[in-house]
C-alpha positions, 0 to 999 in steps of 0.5 A, a space after each residue: 229491829 232488835 232480836 229479843 233472842 240476840 239481846 238475851 244471849 248477849 246478856 247471858 254471855 256477859 254473865 258467863 264471862 264473870 263466872 269462873 266456875 263455868 269458864 273452867 268447863 270450856 277449857 279456855 274457849 271464847 265464851 262469846 263464840 260458844 254463845 254465838 253458836 248456841 244463839 244461831 242454833 236456838 234461832 233456827 230451832 225455835 223458828 221452824 219445825 223441829 225436824 230430824 236435822 235439828 234433833 241431831 244437832 241438839 243431840 251433838 250439842 249435848 254430847 259436846 257438853 257432856 265431854 266438857 264435863 258440864 253437868 246436865 243440870 247447868 245446861 238445862 238451867 241455861 235453856 230454862 233461863 232462855 225460855 223464861 226470858 223469851 216468854 217474857 219478851 214475847 208478852 212484852 216485845 217493846 219494839 223487838 222482833 220476838 216470834 219464836 215457838 217455845 214449844 220446841 224447848 221441850 224437844 231441845 232439852 229432851 235431845 240434849 238429855 238423851 245425848 248425856 244418857 247415851 254418852 254416860 251409858 257408852 262410857 260406863 266401863 264396869 271392868 274398871 270399877 274400883 278394885 274390881 280386878 280383885 274379885 273378877 272371878 266371883 260369880 256374884 260380881 259377874 252376875 251383877 255386871 252382866 245385869 248392868 250390861 243388859 240395862 245398857 243394851 236396853 237403853 242403847 238399842 231401845 229393844 224391849 227384848 234385850 232388857 234386864 230382869 227387873 224383878 229382884 226375886 227373878 234375876 241371876 244374882 238372887 239365885 246365889 242368895 240361898 247357896 252355902 258360898 253366899 252364906 259364908 261370905 255374909 255370915 252376919 245377918 245384918 250384912 246379909 240384910 244390907 246386901 239384900 236391901 242394896 240389891 232390891 234398891 238396884 231393881 227399884 231404880 231400874 224399874 223407875 229408870 225404864 218407866 221414864 225412858 219408855 216415856 222419853 223423859 231422858 232427863 229423869 232417865 239420865 239422873 236415875 242411870 247415874 244413881 244406878 251406877 252409884 248404887 252398883 258401885 256401892 254394892 260391889 264395893 260392899 261385896 269387896 269389903 266382905 270378900 276381904 273380911 272373908 279371906 282373912 278368916 275364911 277357914 274359921 268362917 267355913 268351920 263355924 258354918 258347919 258347926 251351926 248347921 250341925 246344931 240345926 240337925 243338918 246332914 254334913 260331911 267335911 272333906 279335906 284335901 292337901 297337896 302332899 308334895 306342895 313344899 317340894 314343888 315350891 322349893 324345886 319349881 318356885 312359888 309362881 309354879 306352886 301357885 299355878 299348881 294350886 289354881 289347877 287343883 282348885 279348878 277341879 275342886 270347883 268343878 264338883 263343889 263350886 258355887 253352882 253346887 246347891 249343897 256344897 261350898 269350899 275354901 282354899 287356905 293360904 297353906 294350900 289346904 282345901 276344906 269342902 263342906 257338903 250339906 247333904 245325906 252321907 250317901 250323896 256326899 260320899 258319892 261326890 267324894 268318890 267322883 272327886 277322888 277319881 278326878 284327882 287320882 294320878 293328877 299331873 299339871 303341865 305348864 309349858 315344858 314343865 310337868 308336875 306329878 301331884 300327891 294328895 292326902 284326902 279325907 272324908 269325915 261324916 259328921 253328926 249333931 249328936 256330939 257337942 264335942 265338935 264345937 271348936 274342935 273341927 280345925 284340929 280334928 281335920 288336921 289330926 285326921 290328915 296326919 293320921 292318913 299320912 302316917 298310915 301311908 294312905 292318900 285317901 281315907 273315909 273315916 267312920 264315926 268311931 275314928 272321929 270319936 277317937 280323935 275327939 277324945 284325944 283332942 279333949 285329952 290334949 286340952 286337959 294336958 294344955 290346961 295342966 301345963 299352963 297351971 304347972 308352968 305358972 306355978 314354976 313346976 318345971 324340972 330338969 330330968 337328966 339322961 345319961 350318955 355313955 361312951 361306946 368304947 369304955 361303957 362309962 357315963 361321960 355326959 348327960 342331956 337335960 330333958 324338961 319335965 312338968 311335974 306334980 306330986 303324982 306324975 311327970 309329963 315329958 317334953 314331947 307332950 307340951 313342947 309344941 303347945 309352948 311354941 304355939 303360945 310363944 312361951 318356949 323361950 320362957 321354958 328355956 330360961 327356967 331350965 337354965 336356972 334349974 340346971 344351974 342349981 345342979 351344976 356342982 353335983 353334975 361336975 363331980 360325975 360328967 364332963 359335959 351337960 347337953 341342953 336343948 335350945 329352941 331357935 326362938 330363944 336365939 332372938 330373945 334378949 332375956 334368954 341371952 342374958 340368962 345364957 351368958 350368966 349360965 355359961 359363966 357359972 358352968 365354967 366356974 363349976 368346971 362343967 362344959 355346957 353344950 347347947 343342942 339345936 336342930 340342924 335346920 335351926 342351926 343352918 338358918 341361924 348360923 350367924 347368931 350361933 357364930 356370934 355367941 361362940 365368939 362372945 362366950 366361947 360356947 359350943 353347940 351340938 347338932 341335934 336330929 342330924 341326918 334327915 333334914 338339910 344335912 349340909 356337910 359344907 356348913 358342918 365342915 366350916 362350923 367344925 373348923 371354927 370349933 362352933 360344934 363338937 358333937 353330932 347327935 344322929 336322928 333317932 329315926 335312923 338309929 331305931 331302924 338301923 337293923 331293918 333298913 340297909 339305907 339307914 345303916 349306910 347313912 349312919 355309917 357315912 355320918 360316922 366316917 365324915 364326923 371322924 374326919 372333921 374331928 367331931 364326936 357322935 351320939 346315937 340316940 334311941 338305943 333300944 336294945 343290945 343289937 342296936 348298941 353293937 351295930 353303932 359300936 361297929 360303925 364307930 359311933 362315940 356315944 350311946 343314949 337310950 332307954 336300953 341303957 338308962 331312964 331319964 331321972 331327976 338328979 337325986 335319983 340319977 346313977 352314974 355307973 357304967 352300963 355297957 
C-alpha cells in the first residue's frame, strides 16, 4: 500500500527541482536526497510521541537550514504545505496508508523556529555593526550594546534574572538623555525626538519579544528579534550620523548651548585649556605622539568633566583645544576647576622610552546672562583671554567679570573696525604711507618702506589693525594689488629721492595669477622710473615658497628682502644659497630683537651675529623699531647698515614726506 506522506514528498520534490530560487539555497546538493531525509524525519516524528531525540533532530534541521540562508518563512511554508496535504489525505485516503499524528507539526515548527532564533542570537556580533568602530568609545553606544547583550543572555539562558531592563524610562541609556553631552549631540529638537522614539521602539519590541518567548512561540520571537536587530542598527546608525555632524561643528554647538543656557538664566562657567607646547611636540616627536599626548590629556579632562558629570560637558577641537562648559553655581564650578588644575599642573606623558613634559594655558570664565554681548562672541572671547594669559606669562587664570567686560568691549571695537575696513576697502580708500629708511653711516635717507593705511577724511588706520582680518577674509591679495597701483602713481617722485622702495608681500599673493600680472606690470614700470622695487616677505613664508621666489627672480629680475628675520626658522643655509643667487639683498631684523637690544644680552648677540653673517654674504641689514638714540648707537656699533623707526621718522603720505637726513 502506498504511503501518502511518501507521495506528497515526491510531488514536492518535483516542484522544488523546478524552483531555481530554492535550489540556490542548497548550494548544489541533490534535492531528492534532501527531501528523502526530510521524509524519513517526518515519517518518524508524526508516527510516534514527539520525544527529546525528535526535538533535538528538529532543532538540528532548523540550524542546518539557517546556515544555508534559507528563510524561516520558506521552511514554515513547506511544513504547512505538507500538513495541509496530509490532512486532506487522512480524510480522503483513496487506498493509501495515511495514519499520522498532525498535532506533532506544531512541535516540529516550534523547534525549527527555536533553532533559527538561537542561531541568530549567537551570530549577532554587535561589535561588527557597520561603522561601530568609529564611535566605540561613546557611552551611549556601549549602553545600547550592553542592553542588547542582556537581551541575548535572557534568550539563550532562559533565566528571568538575566533579562534586560524592559522599561524605556529605567534603562541605562535613558540616563544619558538629560546630560549636557547628549543635548550637544542632539542639538535639534526633531533629532532628539526621533532618537527618543527609536529608543522607545526598541523597548516596545523587546517587551513583545519576551511575551512570545515566554509562551514558547519561537516563530514570532524570531521575527521580533530580527526586527529588534534592525531597530538597533538604525538607532546606532542615526547616532553615528549625529556624531559626524557634531564632530564637524562641535565647537560652535557647545558655545551655542552655553549661549542658550545663559539666555535661560542658568549659572555657567567656561573653562578653556590649551597645550602650550603642542606645536613643538608635533614637530619634535611627530604627529602620532602628539595625538597620544592629547588623548592622555583628554583622559584627565574626562575624569572631571566627562559624560558621567551631570552638570558639565566638553569638546576637544582639531587644534587640540579643550572647551569645558560647567552648568553650576560659580563656587562649585571654580572648585572643580581648581581640582582639575591640580591634576594637570606639572603633568608629563610617558610612552615607551619617551617622556614629554606638558605646558598648559588654562582659563576660567564665569559668565552671566546680564550681558547680551556674549551672543556670537564666545569663540573670539575665549581666544583673546587665552592669549592674554599667555602674554601675562601665566599658565592658569581665573578671570573676573571686569576682565570679560573689557574683552567684550574690545571685540565690539574690533567689529566696528572690521566694518569700517570693509567699507573703506570697497570704496578704494586704501593709501600708501612711506616710512623713510636711513643709512647708519651717512645719516641720509636711502630707501622707503611702503605701509598700507585705510583712511577717511578724519583718521587713518594702520595695517596692524586690519591685516589679520583681510587675511582671514581672503582679501589680502586684493590689498597687495591695490597698493602696487597706488605706489605706481608715486614712483616718479620717489625716484628723485631714494634708491629703493620696500614693499610688503603676503605669501598668498604668490599664488594669485591676478597679483602676479600686476606684479609684472609694476616691476616693468619701476625699472622705467629707475627705482628698484624690493619685496619684503617674512623668513617663514620665504623658506616655504623658495621655488616660487626663485622663479620670479629669474623671470623678472626682482629681488627680495627677508622681513622679521631672527626669530623664526633663521636657516642660514637657505639664506646663503639665496644670497649667492642674488635672490635677496636685504635682511630686515625682527623688531622684537631691536626693541630689547639694550636690556637683553642674548638679543644683542643675536643681532651682532646676524650682522656679521650678513656682511660675509654681502647682504645689507635694516634695523626696524629704532626707538631712541641709545638703540641707534648700538646698531651702528654692531655694523647694521640701515635704521628705521619712530625715533627717526613717522610714516606719512608722499605729499607730507621729508627726505632730509636725520642721524
